[in-house]
Backbone as ProteinMPNN parsed JSONL, in Angstrom:
{"seq_chain_A": "MTRFVCLTAARDTVIAREADYGTPAGVLDRVAELWAAMFGFPFTPLDVALALILLKVARARDSSNPDNWVDVAGYAALGAELEESFRTNRAL", "coords_chain_A": {"N_chain_A": [[-32.995, 36.915, 86.703], [-33.699, 39.119, 84.129], [-33.655, 39.068, 80.414], [-32.927, 41.743, 79.422], [-31.754, 42.831, 81.846], [-29.655, 41.048, 81.905], [-28.025, 41.701, 79.791], [-27.59, 44.498, 79.771], [-25.798, 44.396, 82.052], [-23.615, 42.994, 81.23], [-22.732, 44.743, 78.784], [-22.012, 46.956, 80.665], [-19.961, 45.673, 82.073], [-18.42, 44.893, 79.947], [-17.664, 47.406, 79.254], [-16.439, 48.474, 81.736], [-14.317, 46.695, 81.927], [-12.627, 47.382, 79.561], [-11.943, 49.756, 80.38], [-10.245, 48.838, 82.519], [-8.13, 46.999, 81.368], [-7.648, 47.848, 78.631], [-8.358, 47.567, 75.137], [-10.764, 45.332, 73.996], [-9.78, 43.702, 71.911], [-7.219, 43.86, 71.554], [-6.459, 42.893, 74.138], [-7.659, 40.2, 73.902], [-5.912, 39.51, 71.495], [-3.369, 39.619, 72.572], [-3.703, 37.054, 74.205], [-4.373, 35.074, 72.365], [-1.996, 35.205, 71.052], [-0.212, 34.32, 73.377], [-1.337, 31.794, 73.917], [-0.766, 30.741, 71.58], [2.068, 30.531, 71.677], [2.424, 28.772, 73.613], [0.925, 26.451, 73.266], [1.692, 25.79, 70.641], [0.285, 26.021, 68.336], [-1.324, 28.03, 66.162], [-3.538, 30.742, 67.346], [-6.651, 32.939, 67.152], [-7.976, 36.064, 67.789], [-10.66, 35.577, 67.921], [-10.978, 33.034, 68.275], [-9.911, 32.797, 70.674], [-12.235, 34.151, 72.022], [-14.277, 32.438, 72.061], [-13.293, 30.361, 73.047], [-13.476, 31.317, 75.591], [-16.243, 31.704, 75.801], [-17.038, 29.053, 75.802], [-15.709, 28.112, 78.213], [-17.505, 29.655, 80.053], [-19.968, 28.477, 79.711], [-19.363, 25.968, 80.66], [-18.921, 26.168, 83.144], [-21.706, 27.2, 83.565], [-23.172, 24.944, 83.554], [-22.925, 23.757, 85.919], [-23.36, 25.618, 88.027], [-25.484, 28.013, 89.234], [-25.051, 30.842, 88.812], [-25.618, 33.77, 87.977], [-23.571, 35.36, 86.996], [-22.344, 33.681, 84.915], [-23.761, 33.673, 82.581], [-23.823, 36.323, 81.95], [-21.328, 36.757, 81.429], [-21.234, 35.427, 79.078], [-22.679, 36.613, 77.402], [-21.24, 38.995, 76.977], [-18.778, 38.264, 75.952], [-19.784, 37.229, 73.744], [-20.764, 39.253, 72.206], [-18.26, 40.39, 72.014], [-16.998, 39.277, 70.43], [-18.658, 39.287, 68.015], [-17.923, 41.821, 67.204], [-15.412, 41.579, 66.924], [-15.396, 39.672, 64.555], [-16.799, 41.176, 62.51], [-15.119, 43.218, 62.39], [-13.042, 41.89, 61.344], [-14.111, 41.154, 58.992], [-14.787, 43.287, 57.694], [-12.165, 44.771, 57.407], [-11.103, 42.59, 55.776], [-12.407, 42.995, 53.51], [-11.343, 45.46, 52.423]], "CA_chain_A": [[-32.509, 37.934, 85.683], [-34.331, 38.792, 82.929], [-32.598, 39.204, 79.338], [-32.433, 42.902, 79.66], [-30.753, 43.013, 82.644], [-28.173, 40.119, 81.52], [-27.527, 42.495, 78.428], [-27.135, 45.599, 80.386], [-24.746, 44.014, 82.884], [-22.917, 42.424, 80.162], [-22.514, 45.909, 78.394], [-21.21, 47.726, 81.837], [-18.687, 44.82, 82.417], [-17.292, 45.433, 78.821], [-17.056, 49.057, 79.328], [-15.328, 48.51, 82.762], [-13.041, 45.689, 81.337], [-11.791, 48.05, 78.678], [-11.273, 50.841, 81.307], [-9.212, 48.36, 83.306], [-7.365, 46.255, 80.73], [-7.453, 47.866, 77.118], [-9.526, 47.443, 74.119], [-10.796, 44.009, 73.863], [-9.264, 43.125, 70.62], [-5.936, 43.792, 71.993], [-6.305, 41.855, 75.207], [-7.77, 38.786, 73.307], [-4.78, 39.166, 70.378], [-2.274, 39.04, 73.513], [-4.391, 35.709, 74.844], [-3.977, 34.235, 71.285], [-0.508, 34.812, 70.779], [0.244, 33.298, 74.377], [-1.829, 30.535, 73.731], [-0.164, 30.027, 70.028], [3.407, 29.926, 72.29], [2.276, 27.677, 74.737], [0.59, 25.11, 72.519], [2.575, 25.584, 69.55], [-0.796, 26.23, 67.248], [-2.019, 29.227, 65.762], [-4.703, 31.23, 67.53], [-6.758, 33.896, 66.551], [-8.588, 36.592, 69.057], [-11.959, 35.274, 67.891], [-10.939, 31.573, 68.938], [-10.0, 33.09, 72.251], [-13.502, 34.926, 72.577], [-15.377, 31.278, 71.731], [-13.153, 29.504, 74.128], [-13.758, 31.824, 76.95], [-17.661, 31.365, 76.008], [-17.019, 27.716, 76.155], [-15.567, 27.964, 79.854], [-18.501, 29.867, 80.605], [-20.849, 27.142, 79.395], [-19.233, 24.63, 81.381], [-19.36, 26.775, 84.433], [-22.937, 27.573, 83.91], [-23.77, 23.945, 83.606], [-22.691, 23.313, 87.121], [-23.237, 26.475, 88.896], [-26.356, 28.668, 89.125], [-24.248, 32.185, 89.336], [-26.008, 34.446, 86.868], [-22.32, 35.944, 86.506], [-21.609, 32.995, 83.915], [-24.579, 34.414, 81.65], [-23.405, 38.064, 81.738], [-19.927, 36.782, 80.837], [-21.404, 34.845, 77.939], [-23.333, 37.653, 76.756], [-20.059, 39.972, 76.705], [-17.805, 37.697, 75.216], [-20.38, 37.061, 72.356], [-20.639, 40.902, 71.673], [-16.757, 40.939, 71.576], [-16.78, 38.076, 69.256], [-19.397, 39.571, 66.948], [-17.221, 42.891, 66.98], [-14.269, 41.168, 66.04], [-15.723, 39.145, 63.253], [-17.18, 42.364, 61.774], [-13.798, 44.003, 62.219], [-12.234, 41.032, 60.281], [-14.98, 41.296, 57.535], [-14.514, 45.061, 57.137], [-10.759, 44.859, 57.291], [-10.546, 41.884, 54.839], [-12.754, 43.51, 52.114], [-10.141, 46.454, 52.019]], "C_chain_A": [[-32.936, 37.791, 84.706], [-33.084, 39.39, 81.749], [-32.045, 40.569, 79.209], [-31.432, 43.321, 80.499], [-29.479, 42.51, 82.422], [-27.363, 41.173, 80.684], [-26.947, 43.753, 78.975], [-26.217, 45.366, 81.262], [-23.604, 43.66, 82.173], [-22.226, 43.909, 79.63], [-21.772, 46.693, 79.338], [-20.176, 47.141, 82.097], [-17.959, 44.74, 81.222], [-16.711, 46.555, 78.8], [-15.99, 49.133, 80.613], [-13.93, 47.851, 82.388], [-12.161, 46.621, 80.631], [-11.061, 49.133, 79.788], [-10.094, 50.223, 81.888], [-7.916, 47.838, 82.288], [-7.0, 46.838, 79.279], [-8.599, 47.493, 76.492], [-9.57, 45.992, 74.237], [-10.258, 43.224, 72.789], [-7.748, 43.137, 70.988], [-5.566, 43.002, 73.16], [-6.554, 40.414, 74.501], [-6.63, 38.512, 71.966], [-3.73, 38.696, 71.365], [-2.603, 37.782, 73.962], [-4.094, 35.092, 73.49], [-2.597, 33.916, 71.031], [0.178, 34.54, 72.067], [-0.261, 32.223, 74.196], [-0.724, 29.64, 72.579], [1.463, 29.673, 70.786], [3.628, 29.069, 73.125], [1.785, 26.255, 73.968], [1.135, 24.916, 71.482], [1.536, 25.66, 68.121], [-1.315, 27.604, 67.193], [-3.574, 29.631, 66.182], [-5.371, 32.725, 67.443], [-7.607, 34.935, 67.985], [-10.088, 35.983, 68.797], [-12.186, 34.009, 68.497], [-11.007, 31.882, 70.37], [-11.61, 33.494, 72.898], [-14.644, 33.36, 72.721], [-14.639, 30.411, 72.557], [-13.731, 30.085, 75.395], [-15.594, 31.647, 76.976], [-17.746, 30.039, 76.383], [-17.056, 27.525, 77.805], [-16.716, 28.465, 80.464], [-19.546, 29.077, 80.985], [-20.612, 26.333, 80.312], [-19.487, 24.916, 82.682], [-21.127, 26.835, 84.823], [-23.639, 25.93, 84.216], [-23.625, 23.167, 85.442], [-22.83, 24.347, 88.267], [-24.782, 27.409, 88.236], [-26.168, 30.47, 89.155], [-24.689, 32.754, 87.93], [-24.942, 35.196, 86.338], [-21.723, 35.14, 84.937], [-22.523, 33.634, 82.685], [-24.3, 35.773, 80.862], [-22.145, 37.806, 80.97], [-20.169, 36.349, 79.409], [-21.714, 35.931, 76.846], [-22.07, 38.501, 76.253], [-19.281, 39.472, 75.835], [-18.365, 37.212, 73.523], [-20.454, 38.313, 71.353], [-19.226, 40.806, 71.395], [-16.625, 40.157, 70.344], [-17.182, 38.244, 67.961], [-18.961, 40.731, 66.383], [-16.12, 42.409, 66.15], [-14.655, 40.535, 64.735], [-16.344, 40.324, 62.306], [-16.05, 43.29, 61.537], [-12.761, 43.341, 61.124], [-12.746, 41.406, 58.932], [-14.718, 42.41, 56.867], [-13.081, 44.699, 56.824], [-10.286, 43.91, 55.856], [-11.038, 42.205, 53.457], [-11.945, 44.537, 51.592], [-9.107, 46.089, 51.044]], "O_chain_A": [[-32.848, 36.722, 84.102], [-32.015, 39.936, 82.018], [-30.855, 40.704, 78.924], [-30.453, 43.986, 80.162], [-28.426, 43.12, 82.605], [-26.181, 41.428, 80.918], [-25.805, 44.055, 78.626], [-25.533, 46.383, 81.376], [-22.532, 44.096, 82.594], [-21.132, 44.181, 80.125], [-20.76, 47.202, 78.855], [-19.229, 47.862, 82.41], [-16.76, 44.503, 81.368], [-15.555, 46.794, 78.449], [-14.914, 49.726, 80.538], [-12.799, 48.324, 82.511], [-10.993, 46.716, 81.007], [-9.847, 49.251, 79.95], [-9.016, 50.818, 81.861], [-6.791, 48.299, 82.481], [-6.041, 46.305, 78.72], [-9.643, 47.156, 77.05], [-8.546, 45.384, 74.548], [-10.341, 41.998, 72.869], [-7.11, 42.177, 70.555], [-4.46, 42.465, 73.215], [-5.673, 39.557, 74.558], [-6.531, 37.378, 71.497], [-3.188, 37.604, 71.197], [-1.565, 37.165, 74.204], [-3.186, 34.289, 73.701], [-2.091, 32.808, 70.847], [1.397, 34.507, 71.9], [0.586, 31.342, 74.345], [-0.168, 28.542, 72.631], [2.016, 28.619, 70.472], [4.723, 28.598, 73.432], [2.313, 25.161, 74.165], [1.18, 23.728, 71.16], [1.977, 25.388, 67.004], [-1.697, 28.202, 68.199], [-4.582, 29.142, 65.67], [-4.628, 33.682, 67.661], [-7.753, 34.404, 69.086], [-10.729, 35.982, 69.847], [-13.214, 33.736, 69.116], [-11.846, 31.438, 71.154], [-12.02, 33.175, 74.014], [-15.646, 33.346, 73.435], [-15.345, 29.478, 72.939], [-14.398, 29.397, 76.168], [-16.18, 31.483, 78.046], [-18.52, 29.771, 77.302], [-17.949, 27.035, 78.496], [-17.098, 27.835, 81.45], [-20.003, 28.921, 82.118], [-21.579, 25.861, 80.91], [-20.149, 24.159, 83.392], [-21.671, 26.614, 85.905], [-24.541, 25.795, 85.044], [-24.243, 22.198, 85.883], [-22.46, 24.02, 89.395], [-25.082, 27.442, 87.042], [-27.083, 31.223, 89.489], [-24.222, 32.307, 86.883], [-25.156, 35.754, 85.262], [-20.99, 35.659, 84.096], [-21.864, 34.128, 81.769], [-24.472, 36.137, 79.699], [-21.861, 38.492, 79.989], [-19.435, 36.803, 78.532], [-21.173, 36.082, 75.751], [-21.961, 38.643, 75.035], [-19.005, 40.164, 74.855], [-17.7, 36.955, 72.519], [-20.27, 38.352, 70.136], [-18.964, 41.25, 70.277], [-16.093, 40.601, 69.327], [-16.63, 37.769, 66.968], [-19.34, 40.983, 65.239], [-15.907, 42.718, 64.977], [-14.096, 41.017, 63.75], [-16.203, 40.076, 61.108], [-16.04, 44.062, 60.578], [-11.982, 43.902, 60.353], [-12.086, 41.842, 57.989], [-14.462, 42.505, 55.667], [-12.953, 44.238, 55.689], [-9.427, 44.273, 55.052], [-10.436, 41.884, 52.432], [-11.788, 44.591, 50.372], [-8.208, 46.885, 50.77]]}, "name": "protein", "num_of_chains": 1, "seq": "MTRFVCLTAARDTVIAREADYGTPAGVLDRVAELWAAMFGFPFTPLDVALALILLKVARARDSSNPDNWVDVAGYAALGAELEESFRTNRAL"}
């Protein structure tokens, strides 16, 4: 898989998941709320994106499934978007 194929697949996956589950920020925010309730520690949507990247990295260590790399690219893009949104809203 080339980097361009990986990035295109990540883009397509992010678009498809938004159609299935709603905005990424909304989904990651709900996961953060559930983790906070479960573990008694505050989480942010960015924490969730980072944790999911780590999950995919752990899988990639033991598997040659290219989907792991596609998912890392997708979660990284979501994290970048969340960080930009936070920075923009914080400045207001």
